[in-house]
C-alpha positions in Angstrom: 62.5 -54.7 48.9 60.3 -52.9 51.6 57.7 -53.1 54.3 55.8 -49.9 53.9 55.3 -46.5 52.1 59.0 -45.7 52.0 59.7 -48.8 49.7 56.9 -47.3 47.3 58.6 -44.0 47.2 61.8 -45.5 46.3 60.6 -47.7 43.7 58.6 -44.8 42.1 62.0 -42.6 42.0 64.0 -45.6 40.6 61.1 -46.5 38.0 61.8 -43.0 36.4 65.3 -44.3 35.4 64.7 -48.2 34.7 62.5 -50.9 35.3 62.1 -52.0 39.0 61.0 -55.0 40.7 59.4 -54.3 44.1 59.0 -56.8 46.7 56.8 -55.9 49.7 57.3 -57.9 52.8 53.8 -57.2 54.1 50.2 -56.0 53.1 50.4 -52.4 52.0 48.3 -49.9 50.1 48.7 -50.0 46.5 47.6 -46.1 46.4 50.9 -45.3 48.3 52.6 -45.1 45.1 51.7 -43.9 41.5 51.2 -47.1 39.4 53.6 -47.5 36.6 52.6 -51.0 35.3 55.2 -50.9 32.4 58.2 -50.3 34.9 57.4 -51.7 38.2 56.7 -55.5 38.7 55.0 -55.7 42.2 55.4 -58.8 44.4 53.0 -58.4 47.3 53.0 -59.6 50.0 55.9 -62.1 50.0 58.3 -63.5 52.5 62.1 -63.5 51.8 63.4 -67.2 51.9 66.8 -66.8 50.3 69.2 -64.0 49.1 72.7 -64.6 47.6 74.9 -63.1 44.9 77.2 -60.0 44.6 76.9 -56.7 43.1 75.6 -57.0 39.4 73.9 -60.2 40.2 71.7 -60.9 43.3 69.4 -63.7 43.4 66.3 -63.6 45.5 63.7 -66.5 46.3 60.3 -65.3 47.8 57.3 -67.3 49.0 54.0 -65.8 47.9 50.8 -66.0 50.0 49.5 -69.1 48.0 52.6 -71.0 48.8 54.2 -70.7 45.6 57.8 -69.5 45.1 59.1 -66.7 43.0 62.8 -66.3 42.0 64.1 -63.0 40.8 67.6 -62.1 39.7 68.5 -58.3 40.2 71.6 -56.1 39.4 71.3 -54.3 42.4 68.9 -54.2 45.3 67.8 -51.4 47.6 66.4 -52.3 51.0 63.9 -49.7 52.1 62.4 -50.8 55.2 60.2 -48.7 57.5 61.1 -48.2 61.1 58.8 -49.9 63.7 58.2 -48.3 67.0 58.3 -50.8 70.1 57.3 -49.6 73.5 60.1 -49.7 76.2 57.9 -49.3 79.0 58.6 -53.0 80.3 62.3 -52.0 80.5 61.4 -49.4 83.0 59.2 -51.9 84.8 56.2 -49.6 84.0 53.0 -51.2 83.5 50.6 -49.5 81.0 47.2 -48.3 82.2 44.7 -45.6 81.7 47.0 -42.9 82.8 50.5 -44.5 81.3 51.0 -45.2 77.7 53.7 -45.4 75.0 54.7 -43.1 72.4 53.3 -45.2 69.5 49.8 -45.6 71.3 49.5 -41.9 72.0 50.3 -41.3 68.3 47.6 -43.7 67.3 44.7 -42.5 69.8 45.8 -39.1 70.3 42.3 -37.5 70.2 41.0 -40.2 72.5 43.8 -39.4 75.1 43.2 -35.4 74.8 39.7 -36.2 76.0 40.9 -37.3 79.2 43.2 -34.3 79.8 42.2 -30.8 80.9 43.3 -27.6 82.5 45.2 -28.1 85.6 46.2 -31.7 84.7 50.0 -32.6 84.6 51.5 -34.8 81.6 55.0 -35.9 81.8 56.8 -37.2 78.7 59.8 -39.5 79.3 62.5 -40.3 76.8 65.9 -41.7 76.4 66.5 -43.5 79.6 68.8 -46.5 79.6 70.8 -45.5 76.8 67.4 -45.6 74.7 67.4 -42.1 73.0 66.5 -41.2 69.4 66.4 -37.9 67.9 63.2 -38.8 65.9 61.2 -39.8 68.8 62.6 -37.0 70.9 61.2 -34.6 68.4 57.8 -36.4 68.3 57.6 -36.1 72.1 58.4 -32.4 72.2 55.7 -31.9 69.5 53.2 -33.9 71.4 54.0 -32.1 74.6 53.3 -28.7 72.7 50.0 -30.0 71.3 48.8 -31.5 74.5 49.5 -27.9 76.4 47.8 -26.2 73.4 44.7 -28.2 73.2 43.9 -29.0 76.8 45.6 -26.3 78.7 47.6 -28.9 80.9 50.9 -28.3 82.2 53.4 -30.6 80.2 56.9 -31.7 81.1 59.6 -33.6 78.9 62.1 -35.5 80.8 65.1 -36.6 78.7 68.4 -38.4 79.5 
């Protein structure tokens, strides 16, 4: 079960060993996984309604987009969910505006933000305050800071707890 590209990757790898039933919990692009129609049953998108069982015999009930239910029994289950980035600006009482943004928006609109930054500007990246620190986001921030400095000539600062 999954909600993005990672579940397709895992299903593709498992399909080389055995047949796989892949339940995708939201719309996804089919080209993210090599199609293996004889080995992969694709249920997409579905909502997980119920899940019971034990190793060797799990039972899952899904609701499909047309309202019908699909029930499957599995010997084992891999949950391969994508991480979801959520802005924490509101936890710091920071209001998002044209000069303040979240990492997820910077990532999505990076080139547009670069157009508003030039030599002599100062750009500050803040991460990890209020015990909210993750190595993956810290790495992204350092990489974005370096890219902003390289592409615009602006001074960049990274503040971490």
